[in-house]
Biopython code that builds the backbone (N, CA, C, O; Angstrom):
import numpy as np
from Bio.PDB.StructureBuilder import StructureBuilder

atoms = [
    (1, "MET", "N", (-81.312, -20.157, 14.216)),
    (1, "MET", "CA", (-80.762, -19.055, 15.020)),
    (1, "MET", "C", (-79.627, -18.472, 14.085)),
    (1, "MET", "O", (-79.519, -17.271, 13.838)),
    (2, "TRP", "N", (-78.436, -19.884, 13.384)),
    (2, "TRP", "CA", (-77.819, -19.312, 12.960)),
    (2, "TRP", "C", (-78.064, -18.612, 11.487)),
    (2, "TRP", "O", (-77.195, -17.999, 10.868)),
    (3, "GLU", "N", (-79.155, -18.782, 11.134)),
    (3, "GLU", "CA", (-79.725, -18.158, 9.691)),
    (3, "GLU", "C", (-79.868, -16.380, 10.152)),
    (3, "GLU", "O", (-79.518, -15.476, 9.393)),
    (4, "SER", "N", (-80.460, -16.154, 11.559)),
    (4, "SER", "CA", (-80.495, -15.064, 11.790)),
    (4, "SER", "C", (-79.107, -14.202, 11.947)),
    (4, "SER", "O", (-79.087, -13.033, 11.562)),
    (5, "ILE", "N", (-78.181, -14.694, 12.409)),
    (5, "ILE", "CA", (-77.042, -14.338, 12.890)),
    (5, "ILE", "C", (-76.249, -13.870, 11.344)),
    (5, "ILE", "O", (-75.582, -12.843, 11.224)),
    (6, "PHE", "N", (-76.464, -14.731, 10.394)),
    (6, "PHE", "CA", (-75.796, -14.571, 9.302)),
    (6, "PHE", "C", (-76.731, -13.224, 8.565)),
    (6, "PHE", "O", (-76.204, -12.230, 8.065)),
    (7, "LEU", "N", (-77.714, -13.393, 8.616)),
    (7, "LEU", "CA", (-78.453, -12.186, 7.899)),
    (7, "LEU", "C", (-78.062, -10.781, 8.725)),
    (7, "LEU", "O", (-77.768, -9.702, 8.210)),
    (8, "THR", "N", (-78.154, -11.144, 10.354)),
    (8, "THR", "CA", (-77.742, -9.760, 11.035)),
    (8, "THR", "C", (-75.949, -9.339, 10.171)),
    (8, "THR", "O", (-75.807, -8.129, 9.995)),
    (9, "ILE", "N", (-75.129, -9.939, 9.847)),
    (9, "ILE", "CA", (-74.166, -9.738, 9.728)),
    (9, "ILE", "C", (-74.161, -8.909, 8.078)),
    (9, "ILE", "O", (-73.415, -7.963, 7.823)),
    (10, "ALA", "N", (-74.849, -9.324, 7.396)),
    (10, "ALA", "CA", (-75.259, -9.409, 6.088)),
    (10, "ALA", "C", (-75.846, -7.702, 6.038)),
    (10, "ALA", "O", (-75.589, -6.823, 5.216)),
    (11, "ALA", "N", (-76.526, -7.675, 6.990)),
    (11, "ALA", "CA", (-77.620, -6.408, 7.011)),
    (11, "ALA", "C", (-76.564, -5.582, 7.775)),
    (11, "ALA", "O", (-76.527, -4.405, 7.418)),
    (12, "THR", "N", (-75.972, -5.823, 8.438)),
    (12, "THR", "CA", (-75.029, -4.645, 8.843)),
    (12, "THR", "C", (-74.093, -4.083, 7.723)),
    (12, "THR", "O", (-73.726, -2.942, 7.447)),
    (13, "ALA", "N", (-73.822, -5.440, 7.128)),
    (13, "ALA", "CA", (-72.451, -4.850, 6.238)),
    (13, "ALA", "C", (-73.068, -4.194, 4.845)),
    (13, "ALA", "O", (-72.287, -3.750, 4.003)),
    (14, "GLY", "N", (-74.572, -4.150, 4.627)),
    (14, "GLY", "CA", (-75.264, -3.515, 3.920)),
    (14, "GLY", "C", (-75.391, -2.016, 4.137)),
    (14, "GLY", "O", (-75.254, -1.047, 3.390)),
    (15, "ASN", "N", (-75.719, -2.171, 5.494)),
    (15, "ASN", "CA", (-76.157, -0.415, 6.182)),
    (15, "ASN", "C", (-74.846, 0.294, 5.991)),
    (15, "ASN", "O", (-74.797, 1.453, 5.579)),
    (16, "ASN", "N", (-73.835, -0.383, 6.281)),
    (16, "ASN", "CA", (-72.381, 0.325, 6.382)),
    (16, "ASN", "C", (-71.994, 0.483, 5.035)),
    (16, "ASN", "O", (-71.469, 1.580, 4.846)),
    (17, "ILE", "N", (-72.060, -0.132, 4.171)),
    (17, "ILE", "CA", (-71.527, 0.161, 2.770)),
    (17, "ILE", "C", (-72.430, 0.798, 2.262)),
    (17, "ILE", "O", (-72.061, 1.462, 1.293)),
    (18, "GLY", "N", (-73.662, 0.886, 2.562)),
    (18, "GLY", "CA", (-74.562, 1.564, 1.604)),
    (18, "GLY", "C", (-74.500, 3.345, 1.935)),
    (18, "GLY", "O", (-74.743, 4.252, 1.140)),
    (19, "LYS", "N", (-74.074, 3.448, 3.438)),
    (19, "LYS", "CA", (-73.602, 4.690, 4.290)),
    (19, "LYS", "C", (-72.621, 5.364, 3.652)),
    (19, "LYS", "O", (-72.730, 6.561, 3.388)),
    (20, "VAL", "N", (-71.374, 4.510, 3.290)),
    (20, "VAL", "CA", (-70.234, 5.100, 2.458)),
    (20, "VAL", "C", (-70.363, 5.483, 1.428)),
    (20, "VAL", "O", (-69.865, 6.576, 1.159)),
    (21, "LEU", "N", (-71.171, 4.656, 0.297)),
    (21, "LEU", "CA", (-71.639, 5.033, -0.944)),
    (21, "LEU", "C", (-72.209, 6.201, -1.146)),
    (21, "LEU", "O", (-71.926, 7.011, -2.028)),
    (22, "GLN", "N", (-73.333, 6.323, 0.001)),
    (22, "GLN", "CA", (-73.929, 7.710, -0.007)),
    (22, "GLN", "C", (-73.186, 8.847, 0.131)),
    (22, "GLN", "O", (-73.437, 9.820, -0.579)),
    (23, "LYS", "N", (-71.929, 8.879, 1.292)),
    (23, "LYS", "CA", (-71.431, 9.939, 1.808)),
    (23, "LYS", "C", (-70.622, 10.486, 0.460)),
    (23, "LYS", "O", (-70.547, 11.627, 0.004)),
    (24, "LYS", "N", (-69.936, 9.001, -0.088)),
    (24, "LYS", "CA", (-69.199, 9.247, -1.283)),
    (24, "LYS", "C", (-69.892, 10.034, -2.293)),
    (24, "LYS", "O", (-69.425, 11.156, -2.493)),
    (25, "GLY", "N", (-71.008, 9.646, -3.036)),
    (25, "GLY", "CA", (-71.676, 10.620, -3.647)),
    (25, "GLY", "C", (-72.427, 11.299, -3.425)),
    (25, "GLY", "O", (-73.393, 11.454, -4.171)),
    (26, "THR", "N", (-72.243, 12.020, -2.205)),
    (26, "THR", "CA", (-72.718, 13.348, -2.011)),
    (26, "THR", "C", (-71.292, 14.269, -1.861)),
    (26, "THR", "O", (-71.457, 15.314, -1.232)),
    (27, "VAL", "N", (-70.195, 14.064, -2.257)),
    (27, "VAL", "CA", (-69.263, 14.960, -2.528)),
    (27, "VAL", "C", (-69.522, 15.818, -3.597)),
    (27, "VAL", "O", (-69.437, 17.034, -3.426)),
    (28, "ILE", "N", (-69.808, 15.375, -4.604)),
    (28, "ILE", "CA", (-70.299, 16.687, -5.552)),
    (28, "ILE", "C", (-71.750, 17.143, -5.751)),
    (28, "ILE", "O", (-72.236, 17.883, -6.605)),
    (29, "LEU", "N", (-72.268, 16.530, -4.781)),
    (29, "LEU", "CA", (-73.826, 16.832, -4.799)),
    (29, "LEU", "C", (-74.039, 18.331, -3.901)),
    (29, "LEU", "O", (-73.088, 18.745, -3.238)),
    (30, "PRO", "N", (-75.148, 18.983, -3.930)),
    (30, "PRO", "CA", (-75.384, 20.118, -3.325)),
    (30, "PRO", "C", (-75.985, 19.557, -1.967)),
    (30, "PRO", "O", (-76.351, 18.389, -1.831)),
    (31, "PRO", "N", (-76.053, 20.674, -0.830)),
    (31, "PRO", "CA", (-76.956, 20.030, 0.775)),
    (31, "PRO", "C", (-78.424, 19.821, -0.141)),
    (31, "PRO", "O", (-78.859, 20.378, -1.149)),
    (32, "LEU", "N", (-78.815, 18.988, 0.536)),
    (32, "LEU", "CA", (-80.115, 18.034, 0.425)),
    (32, "LEU", "C", (-81.258, 19.151, 0.722)),
    (32, "LEU", "O", (-81.279, 19.878, 1.715)),
    (33, "SER", "N", (-82.058, 19.143, -0.175)),
    (33, "SER", "CA", (-83.439, 20.152, -0.007)),
    (33, "SER", "C", (-84.621, 19.863, -0.651)),
    (33, "SER", "O", (-84.658, 18.764, -1.205)),
    (34, "PHE", "N", (-85.450, 20.457, -0.712)),
    (34, "PHE", "CA", (-86.782, 19.985, -1.336)),
    (34, "PHE", "C", (-87.054, 20.720, -2.958)),
    (34, "PHE", "O", (-88.022, 20.709, -3.718)),
    (35, "LYS", "N", (-85.952, 21.216, -3.015)),
    (35, "LYS", "CA", (-85.718, 22.169, -4.456)),
    (35, "LYS", "C", (-85.756, 20.985, -5.690)),
    (35, "LYS", "O", (-84.903, 20.111, -5.536)),
    (36, "LEU", "N", (-86.482, 20.862, -6.690)),
    (36, "LEU", "CA", (-86.622, 20.236, -7.717)),
    (36, "LEU", "C", (-85.176, 19.794, -8.253)),
    (36, "LEU", "O", (-84.773, 18.650, -8.463)),
    (37, "LYS", "N", (-84.634, 20.787, -8.384)),
    (37, "LYS", "CA", (-83.242, 20.628, -9.111)),
    (37, "LYS", "C", (-82.294, 19.947, -8.255)),
    (37, "LYS", "O", (-81.431, 19.327, -8.877)),
    (38, "VAL", "N", (-82.224, 19.896, -6.962)),
    (38, "VAL", "CA", (-81.466, 19.289, -6.259)),
    (38, "VAL", "C", (-81.697, 17.977, -5.867)),
    (38, "VAL", "O", (-80.741, 17.221, -5.691)),
    (39, "ILE", "N", (-82.983, 17.563, -5.689)),
    (39, "ILE", "CA", (-83.547, 16.379, -6.077)),
    (39, "ILE", "C", (-83.628, 15.587, -7.266)),
    (39, "ILE", "O", (-83.937, 14.400, -7.367)),
    (40, "ARG", "N", (-83.303, 16.418, -8.160)),
    (40, "ARG", "CA", (-83.069, 15.627, -9.606)),
    (40, "ARG", "C", (-81.719, 15.381, -9.687)),
    (40, "ARG", "O", (-81.511, 14.714, -10.701)),
    (41, "ALA", "N", (-80.529, 15.655, -8.977)),
    (41, "ALA", "CA", (-79.225, 15.888, -8.998)),
    (41, "ALA", "C", (-79.058, 14.346, -8.106)),
    (41, "ALA", "O", (-78.590, 13.297, -8.549)),
    (42, "TYR", "N", (-79.474, 14.550, -7.055)),
    (42, "TYR", "CA", (-79.606, 13.180, -6.054)),
    (42, "TYR", "C", (-80.076, 11.911, -6.996)),
    (42, "TYR", "O", (-79.480, 10.835, -7.031)),
    (43, "ALA", "N", (-81.274, 12.243, -7.763)),
    (43, "ALA", "CA", (-81.861, 11.127, -8.311)),
    (43, "ALA", "C", (-81.116, 10.366, -9.532)),
    (43, "ALA", "O", (-81.240, 9.213, -9.946)),
    (44, "SER", "N", (-80.220, 11.539, -9.991)),
    (44, "SER", "CA", (-79.227, 11.035, -11.127)),
    (44, "SER", "C", (-77.686, 10.728, -10.973)),
    (44, "SER", "O", (-76.844, 10.583, -11.859)),
    (45, "ASN", "N", (-77.529, 10.659, -9.378)),
    (45, "ASN", "CA", (-76.095, 10.267, -8.902)),
    (45, "ASN", "C", (-76.128, 8.672, -8.977)),
    (45, "ASN", "O", (-77.037, 8.147, -8.332)),
    (46, "ARG", "N", (-75.478, 8.039, -9.502)),
    (46, "ARG", "CA", (-75.406, 6.779, -9.534)),
    (46, "ARG", "C", (-74.773, 6.016, -8.161)),
    (46, "ARG", "O", (-75.408, 5.081, -7.673)),
    (47, "THR", "N", (-73.572, 6.428, -7.595)),
    (47, "THR", "CA", (-73.298, 6.406, -6.552)),
    (47, "THR", "C", (-74.081, 6.327, -5.307)),
    (47, "THR", "O", (-74.041, 5.507, -4.390)),
    (48, "TRP", "N", (-74.892, 7.506, -5.518)),
    (48, "TRP", "CA", (-75.707, 7.740, -4.319)),
    (48, "TRP", "C", (-76.734, 6.884, -4.260)),
    (48, "TRP", "O", (-76.969, 6.220, -3.251)),
    (49, "ILE", "N", (-77.502, 6.822, -5.445)),
    (49, "ILE", "CA", (-78.497, 5.353, -5.627)),
    (49, "ILE", "C", (-78.181, 4.107, -5.055)),
    (49, "ILE", "O", (-78.989, 3.498, -4.354)),
    (50, "ILE", "N", (-77.185, 3.743, -5.282)),
    (50, "ILE", "CA", (-76.763, 2.290, -5.279)),
    (50, "ILE", "C", (-76.243, 2.322, -3.737)),
    (50, "ILE", "O", (-76.170, 1.240, -3.154)),
    (51, "GLY", "N", (-75.871, 3.539, -3.035)),
    (51, "GLY", "CA", (-75.625, 3.138, -1.664)),
    (51, "GLY", "C", (-76.694, 3.610, -0.944)),
    (51, "GLY", "O", (-76.524, 3.656, 0.275)),
    (52, "PHE", "N", (-78.154, 4.112, -1.543)),
    (52, "PHE", "CA", (-79.382, 4.631, -0.862)),
    (52, "PHE", "C", (-79.787, 3.121, -0.622)),
    (52, "PHE", "O", (-79.966, 2.566, 0.461)),
    (53, "LEU", "N", (-79.904, 2.507, -2.097)),
    (53, "LEU", "CA", (-80.462, 1.004, -2.090)),
    (53, "LEU", "C", (-79.941, -0.056, -1.064)),
    (53, "LEU", "O", (-80.580, -0.765, -0.287)),
    (54, "MET", "N", (-78.520, 0.047, -1.298)),
    (54, "MET", "CA", (-78.033, -0.894, -0.206)),
    (54, "MET", "C", (-78.373, -0.723, 1.354)),
    (54, "MET", "O", (-78.595, -1.615, 2.173)),
    (55, "ASP", "N", (-78.358, 0.277, 1.487)),
    (55, "ASP", "CA", (-78.825, 0.767, 2.911)),
    (55, "ASP", "C", (-80.232, 0.459, 3.025)),
    (55, "ASP", "O", (-80.385, 0.061, 4.180)),
    (56, "ILE", "N", (-81.324, 0.440, 2.422)),
    (56, "ILE", "CA", (-82.511, 0.010, 2.375)),
    (56, "ILE", "C", (-82.467, -1.490, 2.435)),
    (56, "ILE", "O", (-82.836, -2.135, 3.416)),
    (57, "PHE", "N", (-82.076, -1.914, 1.523)),
    (57, "PHE", "CA", (-81.869, -3.559, 1.758)),
    (57, "PHE", "C", (-81.221, -3.871, 2.863)),
    (57, "PHE", "O", (-81.611, -4.859, 3.487)),
    (58, "GLY", "N", (-80.305, -3.249, 3.261)),
    (58, "GLY", "CA", (-79.444, -3.793, 4.728)),
    (58, "GLY", "C", (-80.986, -3.794, 5.675)),
    (58, "GLY", "O", (-81.393, -4.820, 6.219)),
    (59, "ALA", "N", (-81.555, -2.766, 5.731)),
    (59, "ALA", "CA", (-82.520, -2.613, 6.653)),
    (59, "ALA", "C", (-83.494, -3.898, 6.627)),
    (59, "ALA", "O", (-83.439, -4.805, 7.458)),
    (60, "VAL", "N", (-84.406, -3.834, 5.529)),
    (60, "VAL", "CA", (-85.019, -5.031, 5.348)),
    (60, "VAL", "C", (-84.423, -6.398, 5.870)),
    (60, "VAL", "O", (-85.087, -7.216, 6.507)),
    (61, "LEU", "N", (-83.040, -6.556, 5.512)),
    (61, "LEU", "CA", (-82.447, -8.119, 6.084)),
    (61, "LEU", "C", (-82.425, -8.171, 7.433)),
    (61, "LEU", "O", (-82.391, -9.193, 8.119)),
    (62, "MET", "N", (-82.451, -6.739, 7.902)),
    (62, "MET", "CA", (-82.038, -6.306, 9.669)),
    (62, "MET", "C", (-83.487, -7.178, 10.158)),
    (62, "MET", "O", (-83.528, -8.107, 10.964)),
    (63, "LEU", "N", (-84.561, -6.603, 9.450)),
    (63, "LEU", "CA", (-85.911, -6.721, 10.023)),
    (63, "LEU", "C", (-86.390, -8.246, 9.984)),
    (63, "LEU", "O", (-87.137, -8.888, 10.723)),
    (64, "ARG", "N", (-85.631, -8.593, 8.773)),
    (64, "ARG", "CA", (-86.004, -10.440, 8.691)),
    (64, "ARG", "C", (-85.207, -10.892, 9.328)),
    (64, "ARG", "O", (-85.453, -12.096, 9.391)),
    (65, "ALA", "N", (-84.005, -10.570, 10.094)),
    (65, "ALA", "CA", (-83.092, -11.174, 11.001)),
    (65, "ALA", "C", (-84.199, -11.258, 12.553)),
    (65, "ALA", "O", (-84.472, -12.290, 13.167)),
    (66, "LEU", "N", (-84.586, -10.099, 12.824)),
    (66, "LEU", "CA", (-85.071, -9.714, 13.866)),
    (66, "LEU", "C", (-86.279, -10.546, 13.571)),
    (66, "LEU", "O", (-86.879, -10.094, 14.547)),
    (67, "SER", "N", (-86.851, -11.095, 13.230)),
    (67, "SER", "CA", (-88.034, -11.692, 12.837)),
    (67, "SER", "C", (-88.083, -13.287, 13.114)),
    (67, "SER", "O", (-89.007, -13.967, 13.561)),
    (68, "GLN", "N", (-86.780, -13.658, 12.701)),
    (68, "GLN", "CA", (-86.591, -15.286, 12.889)),
    (68, "GLN", "C", (-85.481, -15.042, 14.291)),
    (68, "GLN", "O", (-84.603, -15.889, 14.453)),
    (69, "ALA", "N", (-85.546, -14.230, 14.961)),
    (69, "ALA", "CA", (-84.382, -14.558, 16.124)),
    (69, "ALA", "C", (-85.545, -15.274, 17.259)),
    (69, "ALA", "O", (-86.763, -15.207, 17.420)),
    (70, "PRO", "N", (-84.449, -15.948, 17.887)),
    (70, "PRO", "CA", (-85.599, -16.773, 18.525)),
    (70, "PRO", "C", (-85.757, -15.894, 20.041)),
    (70, "PRO", "O", (-84.834, -15.148, 20.365)),
    (71, "VAL", "N", (-86.872, -16.021, 20.857)),
    (71, "VAL", "CA", (-87.559, -15.032, 21.593)),
    (71, "VAL", "C", (-86.528, -15.255, 23.190)),
    (71, "VAL", "O", (-86.158, -14.223, 23.749)),
    (72, "ASN", "N", (-86.244, -16.261, 23.642)),
    (72, "ASN", "CA", (-85.313, -16.765, 24.947)),
    (72, "ASN", "C", (-84.176, -17.293, 24.414)),
    (72, "ASN", "O", (-84.113, -18.363, 23.808)),
    (73, "VAL", "N", (-83.315, -16.576, 24.628)),
    (73, "VAL", "CA", (-82.123, -17.148, 24.373)),
    (73, "VAL", "C", (-80.920, -17.269, 26.015)),
    (73, "VAL", "O", (-80.113, -16.413, 26.378)),
    (74, "LEU", "N", (-81.211, -18.563, 26.660)),
    (74, "LEU", "CA", (-80.627, -18.498, 27.730)),
    (74, "LEU", "C", (-79.562, -19.844, 27.673)),
    (74, "LEU", "O", (-78.810, -20.076, 28.619)),
]
sb = StructureBuilder()
sb.init_structure("model")
sb.init_model(0)
sb.init_chain("A")
sb.init_seg("    ")
for serial, (resi, resn, name, xyz) in enumerate(atoms, 1):
    if name == "N":
        sb.init_residue(resn, " ", resi, " ")
    sb.init_atom(name, np.array(xyz, "f"), 0.0, 1.0, " ", f" {name:<3s}", serial, name[0])
structure = sb.get_structure()
């Protein structure tokens, strides 16, 4: 159970930090669209990519934590 709690905390931190980095990275980027030039700009922005990967990693950690959580906690 404690492992699930620690995984949840790490997952939440990863999600939140990832979203902050994504937002920080978009300051100099155009609004997201399906134009190749815009997608290339997002893919080449290091801050945005790191934030995106942290956000995804946090989501994976959250799924792992949920899979290990006890079913009945009374």
